[in-house]
C-alpha positions, 0 to 999 in steps of 0.5 A: 263762442267768444274767449277773453283773457287778460292779465294785470300786475298790481304793485301790491302784496297778495294779502292786500289784493285778496282782502280788497277783492272780498270787499270789492263791492259796492264801489263807485266805478262798478254801479252795475253790481247791484247786490253781493250776498254771501251764501256760504263761507267754509274752511276746508279740511286742508285749510282753504277758504271756500266762499260762495256768493250770489251777485246781482248785476244790471247790463245794458242790452240792445233793444232788439234783444230785449224784444225778442228775449225775456231779459230781467232787469237784474241777472244773477251770477253764482261765484265760488272762490277758493283762497289758500293763504299758504300757497298765496293762491285765490281762484274764483269761478262765476257763472250766470244763473239768469238766461242760462238757457240762452247764453252761458257766461263763465269767468275764472279770476286768479290772484297769485304771487308775481313770478317773473320766470313764469310764462304768460302765453295763452294757448287758448287765445292762440287756438281759437279764431274767436278769441280776443287778445291777451294782455301780456305782463310787462317784462320791464316790471321787477318783482320788487315793484309788482307783487301780485299777478291778476289773471282773468278769463272769460268764455261766452257761449249762446245757444244756436251759435249760427243764428243772428240773435245768437251772434248778437247776444254773444257780441252784447255779452262780450262788449259788456264784459270788456266794459265791466272788466276795466271798471272792475280793475278801476273799482278794485284799485279804489277798494285797495286805496281805501284798505291801505288808508284803513291799514294806515289809520290802524297803524297810526292809532296803534302808534298813538296808543303805544305813545299814550301808554309810554306817556302814562308809564313815564308819568306813573314812573315819575309819581312813584319816584315822587312817592319814594322821595316823600316816603324817604323824607318822612322816614328820615324825619321819623328816624331823627325824631326817634334819635332826639327821643332816644338822646332825651331818654339818655339824658334823663337816665344819665341825670338819674344815674348821677343822682343815684350815685350821689345819693349813694355817696352821701349815705355811705358818708353818713354811716 
């Protein structure tokens, strides 16, 4: 049995890593991943998101193994993941379905907030003589620089561990895993950059939208002000016209009054 374990720091927040991880395939760094199908996605009663996926991959296999084993062109893996947004914890466990009667490949991937005080040693790597070296997390990186830690652990076991073919199977699987682990991180980085660009585009579009709304509101307010000034002008003109008419009526009434008084005066004199 072979064990491999690595750890890597990503200078991105947990939410960015998990979003990119769900959208990791396809990417140009991992052409061996041919298909990803979501079998189920459920929110558990405790709020954890459980996702089950089926991944189809192609692997380069030594010609000798192809002659002695029925190796398919595309091999399938079942992955079950659990995302706890409250605790900022993500765990995904995958296991091969193809050739499971010959070799068992199990991988566990974790994302979590980086804790500089946490121990990063691995008892598995120290206890097993067949374990590969563990990549330590650099202690010079500060929490403000590295937001999320990624851990990856895999075990590979071929049936009949003492046989030459079994050892060849394990060595081939280990070599493929190591190649794909590097490509997987590179692919995840490329998807993270894509997610960041999308977020920046959304932020820019939202900002432009707000600016457009502000411009529209300002234009609307200017229109309202112009309309109010026009209404005020029309009201003043109406008031002035009414005042002129009232003055005219007053003048006519005054003339009539004077004529009436004058008529009364003349009538009284005649009596």
